[in-house]
PALUM-292769 format. One record per residue: chain; x, y, z of N, C-alpha, C in turn. Coordinates in steps of 0.2 Angstrom, whole numbers, always signed. Example, Ala and Ser with C-alpha at 12.3 -4.5 7.8 and 13.67 -1.06 7.14 Angstrom:
<dovexs>
(dovex 'A',(+66,-28,+39),(+62,-22,+39),(+66,-16,+39))
(dovex 'A',(+64,-11,+35),(+68,-5,+36),(+64,+0,+39))
</dovexs>
This chain:
<dovexs>
(dovex 'A',(+2,-7,+2),(+1,-1,+1),(+4,+6,+0))
(dovex 'A',(+5,+10,-4),(+7,+16,-6),(+2,+22,-4))
(dovex 'A',(+5,+27,+2),(+1,+33,+5),(+6,+36,+8))
(dovex 'A',(+5,+44,+4),(+7,+49,+9),(+3,+51,+12))
(dovex 'A',(+8,+47,+21),(+7,+48,+27),(+4,+56,+28))
(dovex 'A',(+7,+61,+26),(+5,+67,+28),(-2,+70,+25))
(dovex 'A',(-5,+67,+21),(-12,+67,+20),(-16,+63,+24))
(dovex 'A',(-14,+60,+30),(-16,+57,+34),(-18,+62,+42))
(dovex 'A',(-13,+66,+41),(-13,+70,+46),(-22,+73,+48))
(dovex 'A',(-27,+77,+44),(-31,+78,+44),(-33,+73,+47))
(dovex 'A',(-34,+68,+47),(-38,+62,+48),(-36,+62,+57))
(dovex 'A',(-29,+61,+59),(-27,+60,+63),(-30,+65,+70))
(dovex 'A',(-28,+72,+66),(-30,+77,+72),(-38,+78,+73))
(dovex 'A',(-43,+73,+68),(-49,+74,+69),(-50,+69,+75))
(dovex 'A',(-49,+63,+74),(-48,+59,+79),(-45,+61,+86))
(dovex 'A',(-41,+65,+86),(-40,+68,+92),(-44,+72,+94))
(dovex 'A',(-47,+75,+90),(-53,+80,+93),(-59,+75,+95))
(dovex 'A',(-60,+71,+93),(-64,+66,+93),(-63,+62,+105))
(dovex 'A',(-56,+62,+104),(-55,+60,+109),(-55,+65,+114))
(dovex 'A',(-51,+70,+113),(-53,+76,+119),(-59,+78,+119))
(dovex 'A',(-65,+79,+117),(-72,+79,+117),(-73,+75,+123))
(dovex 'A',(-72,+70,+122),(-72,+63,+127),(-70,+64,+135))
(dovex 'A',(-63,+67,+135),(-59,+67,+141),(-61,+73,+144))
(dovex 'A',(-62,+78,+141),(-64,+86,+145),(-71,+84,+147))
(dovex 'A',(-77,+80,+146),(-82,+82,+145),(-87,+75,+150))
(dovex 'A',(-82,+69,+151),(-84,+63,+156),(-80,+62,+161))
(dovex 'A',(-83,+61,+167),(-80,+58,+173),(-76,+52,+174))
(dovex 'A',(-71,+49,+175),(-68,+44,+175),(-72,+38,+175))
(dovex 'A',(-77,+39,+180),(-83,+32,+179),(-79,+27,+182))
(dovex 'A',(-84,+19,+179),(-81,+15,+183),(-70,+15,+184))
(dovex 'A',(-70,+11,+188),(-61,+11,+185),(-61,+3,+185))
(dovex 'A',(-56,+1,+180),(-56,-6,+177),(-47,-7,+180))
(dovex 'A',(-46,-14,+185),(-40,-15,+189),(-37,-18,+183))
(dovex 'A',(-31,-18,+181),(-28,-20,+175),(-19,-24,+177))
(dovex 'A',(-21,-22,+184),(-13,-27,+187),(-13,-23,+193))
(dovex 'A',(-7,-23,+199),(-4,-20,+205),(-5,-12,+202))
(dovex 'A',(-10,-9,+203),(-7,+1,+204),(-9,+2,+195))
(dovex 'A',(-11,-1,+191),(-12,-2,+185),(-21,-1,+184))
(dovex 'A',(-25,+3,+180),(-31,+3,+180),(-32,+6,+172))
(dovex 'A',(-38,+5,+170),(-43,+6,+164),(-47,+14,+165))
(dovex 'A',(-49,+16,+164),(-58,+20,+168),(-62,+20,+162))
(dovex 'A',(-67,+21,+164),(-74,+20,+159),(-72,+27,+152))
(dovex 'A',(-68,+32,+152),(-66,+35,+149),(-60,+31,+145))
(dovex 'A',(-56,+30,+143),(-51,+26,+142),(-56,+20,+137))
(dovex 'A',(-60,+20,+139),(-65,+12,+134),(-69,+16,+129))
(dovex 'A',(-72,+23,+132),(-76,+26,+127),(-71,+30,+120))
(dovex 'A',(-64,+31,+123),(-61,+36,+119),(-59,+30,+112))
(dovex 'A',(-58,+23,+116),(-53,+20,+111),(-58,+18,+106))
(dovex 'A',(-66,+15,+108),(-70,+12,+105),(-72,+20,+97))
(dovex 'A',(-72,+27,+101),(-74,+32,+96),(-70,+33,+92))
(dovex 'A',(-61,+32,+95),(-59,+35,+90),(-58,+27,+83))
(dovex 'A',(-58,+22,+88),(-56,+14,+82),(-62,+15,+78))
(dovex 'A',(-68,+18,+78),(-73,+17,+76),(-74,+23,+70))
(dovex 'A',(-70,+29,+71),(-70,+34,+66),(-65,+32,+61))
(dovex 'A',(-61,+28,+65),(-55,+28,+59),(-56,+21,+55))
(dovex 'A',(-60,+16,+56),(-62,+12,+52),(-66,+13,+46))
(dovex 'A',(-70,+19,+47),(-74,+23,+42),(-70,+25,+37))
(dovex 'A',(-65,+31,+42),(-61,+36,+38),(-53,+32,+34))
(dovex 'A',(-54,+26,+37),(-46,+24,+34),(-47,+15,+36))
(dovex 'A',(-51,+10,+32),(-54,+3,+31),(-49,+0,+30))
(dovex 'A',(-45,+2,+27),(-38,-1,+24),(-30,+0,+30))
(dovex 'A',(-30,+4,+34),(-25,+3,+40),(-27,-1,+46))
(dovex 'A',(-21,-4,+48),(-26,-7,+55),(-25,-6,+59))
(dovex 'A',(-28,-5,+65),(-29,-3,+73),(-26,-8,+76))
(dovex 'A',(-23,-3,+82),(-20,-7,+90),(-20,-2,+96))
(dovex 'A',(-27,-3,+100),(-28,-1,+105),(-25,-4,+111))
(dovex 'A',(-23,+1,+116),(-19,-1,+124),(-26,-7,+126))
(dovex 'A',(-30,-3,+128),(-37,-6,+132),(-39,-13,+128))
(dovex 'A',(-38,-14,+120),(-43,-19,+119),(-37,-22,+112))
(dovex 'A',(-31,-20,+113),(-28,-24,+108),(-30,-23,+101))
(dovex 'A',(-27,-28,+97),(-29,-25,+89),(-35,-28,+86))
(dovex 'A',(-41,-25,+85),(-47,-26,+82),(-49,-24,+74))
(dovex 'A',(-42,-24,+72),(-43,-24,+63),(-34,-25,+62))
(dovex 'A',(-34,-29,+57),(-27,-29,+53),(-28,-25,+47))
(dovex 'A',(-19,-22,+46),(-19,-20,+42),(-15,-24,+38))
(dovex 'A',(-12,-18,+30),(-7,-20,+28),(-2,-17,+27))
(dovex 'A',(+3,-16,+34),(+10,-14,+34),(+8,-10,+40))
(dovex 'A',(+2,-2,+36),(+2,+3,+40),(-1,+2,+47))
(dovex 'A',(-2,+4,+52),(-7,+1,+59),(-6,+8,+62))
(dovex 'A',(-12,+11,+63),(-14,+16,+68),(-14,+13,+77))
(dovex 'A',(-10,+15,+81),(-9,+13,+87),(-9,+17,+91))
(dovex 'A',(-18,+18,+97),(-19,+23,+102),(-16,+22,+106))
(dovex 'A',(-15,+26,+112),(-18,+27,+120),(-23,+29,+121))
(dovex 'A',(-28,+29,+121),(-33,+33,+123),(-32,+39,+128))
(dovex 'A',(-31,+37,+134),(-28,+42,+138),(-22,+40,+140))
(dovex 'A',(-19,+42,+139),(-11,+43,+142),(-10,+50,+148))
(dovex 'A',(-8,+42,+152),(-8,+47,+161),(-14,+46,+164))
(dovex 'A',(-18,+40,+164),(-23,+37,+168),(-23,+39,+174))
(dovex 'A',(-20,+37,+178),(-18,+40,+184),(-21,+46,+184))
(dovex 'A',(-15,+52,+181),(-16,+59,+181),(-24,+62,+180))
(dovex 'A',(-27,+57,+173),(-33,+58,+172),(-40,+58,+180))
(dovex 'A',(-36,+52,+182),(-41,+49,+188),(-41,+52,+195))
(dovex 'A',(-36,+57,+194),(-33,+61,+202),(-35,+68,+199))
(dovex 'A',(-38,+70,+194),(-39,+77,+193),(-32,+81,+190))
(dovex 'A',(-28,+77,+191),(-23,+82,+186),(-20,+83,+178))
(dovex 'A',(-19,+89,+176),(-22,+88,+168),(-15,+88,+165))
(dovex 'A',(-11,+84,+169),(-6,+81,+164),(-8,+74,+159))
(dovex 'A',(-13,+74,+155),(-15,+68,+154),(-17,+70,+145))
(dovex 'A',(-18,+63,+142),(-21,+66,+135),(-20,+59,+130))
(dovex 'A',(-22,+60,+124),(-24,+54,+119),(-17,+57,+113))
(dovex 'A',(-14,+50,+114),(-8,+50,+108),(-10,+43,+103))
(dovex 'A',(-9,+47,+98),(-12,+42,+90),(-6,+43,+87))
(dovex 'A',(-3,+37,+86),(+4,+36,+81),(-1,+31,+75))
(dovex 'A',(+2,+32,+69),(+5,+29,+65),(+11,+25,+62))
(dovex 'A',(+11,+18,+62),(+16,+16,+62),(+16,+10,+56))
(dovex 'A',(+23,+8,+52),(+24,+5,+48),(+28,-3,+50))
(dovex 'A',(+25,-7,+51),(+30,-13,+56),(+32,-8,+60))
(dovex 'A',(+38,-8,+63),(+41,-4,+68),(+44,+3,+69))
(dovex 'A',(+41,+6,+64),(+44,+13,+62),(+37,+18,+63))
(dovex 'A',(+38,+23,+65),(+33,+30,+67),(+33,+34,+61))
(dovex 'A',(+29,+35,+59),(+26,+38,+52),(+23,+45,+52))
(dovex 'A',(+20,+45,+56),(+14,+50,+59),(+13,+51,+68))
(dovex 'A',(+11,+57,+69),(+9,+57,+77),(+5,+61,+78))
(dovex 'A',(-1,+62,+83),(-5,+68,+86),(-5,+66,+93))
(dovex 'A',(-3,+70,+97),(-4,+71,+105),(-9,+76,+106))
(dovex 'A',(-15,+76,+109),(-18,+80,+111),(-19,+82,+118))
(dovex 'A',(-18,+88,+121),(-19,+88,+130),(-23,+91,+130))
(dovex 'A',(-32,+89,+131),(-36,+93,+131),(-36,+99,+135))
(dovex 'A',(-33,+95,+142),(-35,+101,+149),(-30,+106,+147))
(dovex 'A',(-24,+107,+143),(-18,+110,+143),(-21,+116,+137))
(dovex 'A',(-26,+113,+133),(-25,+116,+125),(-20,+117,+121))
(dovex 'A',(-15,+109,+123),(-10,+109,+117),(-13,+104,+111))
(dovex 'A',(-10,+105,+107),(-8,+97,+102),(-3,+97,+96))
(dovex 'A',(-1,+92,+99),(+7,+91,+96),(+5,+87,+88))
(dovex 'A',(+8,+88,+83),(+7,+83,+76),(+15,+83,+74))
(dovex 'A',(+13,+77,+69),(+21,+78,+66),(+18,+71,+61))
(dovex 'A',(+23,+73,+53),(+23,+67,+49),(+29,+67,+45))
(dovex 'A',(+31,+62,+44),(+38,+61,+42),(+39,+66,+38))
(dovex 'A',(+44,+70,+38),(+46,+72,+33),(+45,+81,+32))
(dovex 'A',(+40,+81,+37),(+34,+87,+37),(+34,+90,+44))
(dovex 'A',(+39,+90,+48),(+42,+96,+53),(+35,+93,+59))
(dovex 'A',(+37,+93,+66),(+34,+96,+70),(+30,+102,+72))
(dovex 'A',(+25,+103,+75),(+19,+109,+77),(+16,+107,+83))
(dovex 'A',(+16,+115,+87),(+12,+113,+92),(+6,+118,+90))
(dovex 'A',(+0,+117,+90),(-7,+122,+90),(-6,+125,+85))
(dovex 'A',(-2,+121,+77),(+0,+123,+69),(+4,+127,+70))
(dovex 'A',(+9,+129,+76),(+17,+132,+73),(+22,+127,+74))
(dovex 'A',(+27,+128,+70),(+32,+123,+69),(+35,+123,+77))
(dovex 'A',(+40,+118,+77),(+43,+120,+87),(+50,+115,+83))
(dovex 'A',(+53,+116,+88),(+61,+114,+88),(+64,+111,+95))
(dovex 'A',(+66,+106,+95),(+71,+104,+102),(+74,+111,+106))
(dovex 'A',(+75,+109,+113),(+79,+116,+113),(+86,+113,+113))
(dovex 'A',(+90,+119,+113),(+97,+120,+110),(+104,+118,+118))
(dovex 'A',(+101,+115,+122),(+104,+115,+128),(+111,+110,+124))
(dovex 'A',(+117,+110,+127),(+122,+107,+125),(+125,+105,+133))
(dovex 'A',(+124,+105,+138),(+127,+101,+143),(+122,+101,+149))
(dovex 'A',(+121,+93,+153),(+118,+91,+156),(+117,+96,+161))
(dovex 'A',(+121,+98,+163),(+122,+103,+170),(+115,+109,+168))
(dovex 'A',(+114,+112,+161),(+108,+116,+159),(+104,+111,+158))
(dovex 'A',(+99,+106,+160),(+96,+102,+155),(+90,+99,+161))
(dovex 'A',(+84,+100,+161),(+78,+99,+164),(+76,+92,+158))
(dovex 'A',(+77,+86,+164),(+77,+78,+161),(+71,+75,+165))
(dovex 'A',(+66,+74,+157),(+59,+69,+162),(+63,+63,+163))
(dovex 'A',(+59,+58,+168),(+58,+52,+168),(+52,+47,+168))
(dovex 'A',(+53,+42,+166),(+46,+38,+164),(+44,+36,+171))
(dovex 'A',(+37,+32,+172),(+36,+30,+178),(+40,+25,+180))
(dovex 'A',(+41,+25,+187),(+42,+18,+189),(+38,+12,+190))
(dovex 'A',(+43,+8,+189),(+38,+0,+187),(+35,-3,+193))
(dovex 'A',(+28,-3,+192),(+23,-8,+197),(+22,-15,+193))
(dovex 'A',(+18,-20,+199),(+16,-25,+195),(+21,-31,+197))
(dovex 'A',(+20,-37,+193),(+27,-41,+193),(+34,-39,+192))
(dovex 'A',(+38,-42,+197),(+45,-40,+197),(+47,-31,+196))
(dovex 'A',(+43,-29,+199),(+44,-21,+200),(+51,-21,+204))
(dovex 'A',(+51,-24,+209),(+61,-22,+215),(+64,-24,+208))
(dovex 'A',(+65,-29,+204),(+69,-29,+200),(+69,-23,+196))
(dovex 'A',(+65,-23,+192),(+65,-19,+188),(+65,-12,+188))
(dovex 'A',(+64,-8,+196),(+66,-1,+197),(+71,-2,+198))
(dovex 'A',(+77,-8,+201),(+84,-6,+202),(+85,+0,+198))
(dovex 'A',(+86,-2,+190),(+91,+2,+187),(+86,+10,+185))
(dovex 'A',(+80,+10,+188),(+76,+16,+189),(+79,+20,+195))
(dovex 'A',(+79,+19,+201),(+82,+20,+206),(+89,+24,+205))
(dovex 'A',(+94,+20,+200),(+100,+21,+200),(+99,+27,+195))
(dovex 'A',(+96,+26,+189),(+96,+31,+185),(+94,+37,+187))
(dovex 'A',(+89,+38,+192),(+89,+43,+196),(+93,+47,+200))
(dovex 'A',(+95,+42,+200),(+102,+43,+207),(+108,+49,+202))
(dovex 'A',(+108,+44,+197),(+114,+45,+191),(+112,+54,+189))
(dovex 'A',(+107,+52,+187),(+104,+61,+184),(+105,+65,+189))
(dovex 'A',(+102,+64,+194),(+99,+70,+201),(+107,+73,+200))
(dovex 'A',(+112,+70,+201),(+121,+71,+200),(+122,+76,+198))
(dovex 'A',(+118,+75,+191),(+120,+78,+184),(+118,+83,+182))
(dovex 'A',(+112,+85,+183),(+107,+89,+177),(+103,+94,+182))
(dovex 'A',(+101,+98,+178),(+99,+105,+181),(+91,+102,+187))
(dovex 'A',(+87,+98,+182),(+83,+96,+186),(+79,+92,+182))
(dovex 'A',(+75,+85,+189),(+74,+80,+186),(+67,+79,+187))
(dovex 'A',(+62,+76,+182),(+55,+77,+183),(+52,+74,+179))
(dovex 'A',(+46,+71,+183),(+41,+67,+181),(+36,+68,+181))
(dovex 'A',(+32,+67,+176),(+26,+70,+172),(+21,+66,+173))
(dovex 'A',(+23,+58,+174),(+16,+52,+172),(+14,+51,+167))
(dovex 'A',(+16,+54,+160),(+13,+54,+155),(+21,+52,+149))
(dovex 'A',(+19,+47,+145),(+27,+47,+142),(+24,+51,+134))
(dovex 'A',(+16,+52,+134),(+16,+55,+126),(+18,+64,+130))
(dovex 'A',(+17,+66,+135),(+20,+71,+136),(+28,+73,+136))
(dovex 'A',(+31,+70,+141),(+36,+69,+141),(+42,+70,+132))
(dovex 'A',(+38,+65,+128),(+41,+64,+121),(+39,+71,+119))
(dovex 'A',(+32,+74,+118),(+32,+80,+116),(+33,+89,+119))
(dovex 'A',(+34,+87,+125),(+39,+94,+127),(+47,+92,+126))
(dovex 'A',(+50,+88,+124),(+55,+86,+122),(+57,+91,+115))
(dovex 'A',(+51,+91,+110),(+50,+91,+105),(+49,+98,+106))
(dovex 'A',(+46,+103,+111),(+44,+105,+110),(+49,+112,+115))
(dovex 'A',(+54,+109,+117),(+60,+114,+119),(+58,+116,+126))
(dovex 'A',(+52,+112,+130),(+49,+114,+136),(+53,+111,+141))
(dovex 'A',(+56,+105,+140),(+58,+99,+142),(+68,+99,+137))
(dovex 'A',(+70,+96,+142),(+79,+95,+137),(+78,+88,+135))
(dovex 'A',(+77,+84,+139),(+79,+76,+138),(+72,+72,+142))
(dovex 'A',(+70,+66,+138),(+68,+62,+140),(+71,+56,+144))
(dovex 'A',(+69,+49,+148),(+73,+44,+148),(+66,+39,+149))
(dovex 'A',(+66,+35,+148),(+60,+29,+147),(+62,+23,+149))
(dovex 'A',(+62,+18,+155),(+64,+9,+154),(+61,+7,+152))
(dovex 'A',(+55,+9,+146),(+50,+4,+142),(+49,+8,+136))
(dovex 'A',(+45,+4,+133),(+42,+6,+127),(+36,+2,+123))
(dovex 'A',(+32,+2,+128),(+25,+1,+126),(+23,+7,+117))
(dovex 'A',(+21,+1,+114),(+19,+5,+105),(+14,+13,+106))
(dovex 'A',(+9,+12,+110),(+6,+17,+112),(+9,+22,+115))
(dovex 'A',(+12,+21,+121),(+14,+24,+124),(+21,+30,+118))
(dovex 'A',(+23,+27,+112),(+28,+31,+110),(+29,+30,+104))
(dovex 'A',(+23,+29,+99),(+21,+29,+91),(+19,+35,+90))
(dovex 'A',(+16,+39,+94),(+16,+48,+92),(+21,+51,+95))
(dovex 'A',(+24,+49,+99),(+27,+55,+102),(+36,+53,+98))
(dovex 'A',(+37,+48,+96),(+43,+47,+95),(+46,+52,+88))
(dovex 'A',(+38,+51,+82),(+39,+55,+75),(+39,+62,+78))
(dovex 'A',(+36,+63,+82),(+35,+72,+83),(+43,+74,+86))
(dovex 'A',(+46,+71,+92),(+50,+72,+94),(+56,+75,+86))
(dovex 'A',(+58,+66,+84),(+63,+67,+79),(+62,+73,+74))
(dovex 'A',(+56,+74,+71),(+53,+80,+69),(+54,+87,+70))
(dovex 'A',(+56,+86,+78),(+59,+93,+79),(+63,+94,+81))
(dovex 'A',(+69,+87,+78),(+76,+90,+80),(+80,+85,+84))
(dovex 'A',(+73,+81,+88),(+77,+78,+94),(+81,+71,+90))
(dovex 'A',(+86,+68,+95),(+89,+62,+93),(+84,+57,+98))
(dovex 'A',(+81,+50,+95),(+78,+47,+99),(+81,+41,+99))
(dovex 'A',(+81,+35,+103),(+87,+29,+103),(+86,+25,+110))
(dovex 'A',(+87,+19,+110),(+85,+14,+114),(+91,+14,+118))
(dovex 'A',(+90,+9,+123),(+95,+7,+128),(+100,+9,+127))
(dovex 'A',(+106,+6,+121),(+112,+5,+121),(+113,+12,+116))
(dovex 'A',(+111,+16,+113),(+111,+21,+109),(+111,+21,+103))
(dovex 'A',(+106,+14,+101),(+106,+12,+94),(+99,+16,+91))
(dovex 'A',(+98,+17,+85),(+92,+22,+85),(+84,+16,+85))
(dovex 'A',(+79,+21,+88),(+73,+18,+92),(+68,+15,+86))
(dovex 'A',(+66,+10,+89),(+61,+9,+85),(+55,+7,+89))
(dovex 'A',(+50,+5,+86),(+44,+0,+90),(+47,-7,+94))
(dovex 'A',(+51,-10,+94),(+54,-16,+95),(+60,-13,+102))
(dovex 'A',(+61,-6,+102),(+66,-7,+107),(+66,-6,+114))
(dovex 'A',(+68,-8,+118),(+67,-8,+125),(+68,-3,+128))
(dovex 'A',(+70,+1,+128),(+71,+9,+131),(+68,+15,+126))
(dovex 'A',(+68,+22,+128),(+65,+25,+126),(+67,+31,+127))
(dovex 'A',(+73,+34,+125),(+79,+42,+125),(+78,+47,+120))
(dovex 'A',(+75,+51,+122),(+75,+57,+118),(+78,+63,+120))
(dovex 'A',(+81,+65,+117),(+83,+71,+117),(+88,+76,+111))
(dovex 'A',(+90,+85,+114),(+94,+87,+107),(+101,+83,+106))
(dovex 'A',(+102,+82,+100),(+108,+80,+99),(+114,+80,+103))
(dovex 'A',(+116,+86,+107),(+121,+88,+111),(+121,+84,+117))
(dovex 'A',(+115,+80,+118),(+114,+77,+125),(+114,+70,+127))
(dovex 'A',(+111,+67,+118),(+110,+62,+118),(+117,+54,+121))
(dovex 'A',(+122,+57,+119),(+130,+52,+122),(+131,+54,+129))
(dovex 'A',(+128,+59,+132),(+129,+57,+137),(+126,+54,+144))
(dovex 'A',(+117,+55,+143),(+111,+51,+143),(+114,+45,+143))
(dovex 'A',(+116,+43,+135),(+114,+32,+136),(+123,+32,+142))
(dovex 'A',(+126,+35,+143),(+131,+33,+148),(+129,+34,+153))
(dovex 'A',(+124,+38,+156),(+124,+37,+161),(+118,+32,+163))
(dovex 'A',(+115,+30,+158),(+108,+25,+156),(+114,+20,+160))
(dovex 'A',(+120,+18,+156),(+124,+13,+156),(+127,+11,+163))
(dovex 'A',(+128,+17,+166),(+130,+17,+174),(+125,+14,+177))
(dovex 'A',(+120,+17,+175),(+114,+14,+180),(+113,+7,+179))
(dovex 'A',(+112,+5,+173),(+112,-2,+172),(+118,-6,+175))
(dovex 'A',(+124,-5,+176),(+129,-8,+178),(+128,-7,+186))
(dovex 'A',(+125,-1,+190),(+125,-1,+195),(+120,-4,+198))
(dovex 'A',(+115,-7,+195),(+111,-12,+197),(+110,-18,+195))
(dovex 'A',(+116,-20,+193),(+118,-26,+192),(+114,-31,+186))
</dovexs>
């Protein structure tokens, strides 16, 4: 299938508008447990249903993967990947750092992304080769050249099975960054982490995870804004990567080195 993915940006933006209207107009409702301290609200499911139905009408030839209900439609290469409410814990507690993340991937490669943060009146978008925008204006990563001047966002700590073991490198990474960067932040939303790297609001983010619905949109937005996005070992990031590190070009090497130290310290 040959598609100029840039022509699909209006479709993705409309899907984000549908999602945003639901997120801002409905209470969380019944909470469904997904594991230890992990949950989905009625709004998560409502957004996923609405966006899936919209995209099935607009782009029936493209597959669909949602965080809450998995793959509901097989595609021929291209797949929409949706996190209906990224930052569900924030949303549940009335914290406005949450939103919808919709990416378009071809295999393991992100080609297009839209992130809507409706409580902040922000929308980020990008398509491969077309640059990145926030509310329609072009954006780019910060010019930070030294970690001492950088604000770095961390992904959430692990919960659930083997959480103590999985958190050892996260704790070591937190310690390593706290000693070297200007500030460490944890926003509780992978989409926000990546979008705000793209927008220059923060200088880097490090997540020791890589769920496709968390990163499919944000990775292409960050790259199109000039960020370098890599895996745990510094190799180029894709949907099969173990981790997600995004930063301006001057910071990536030092971040990967700190991450390697943290991995070694954690055993």
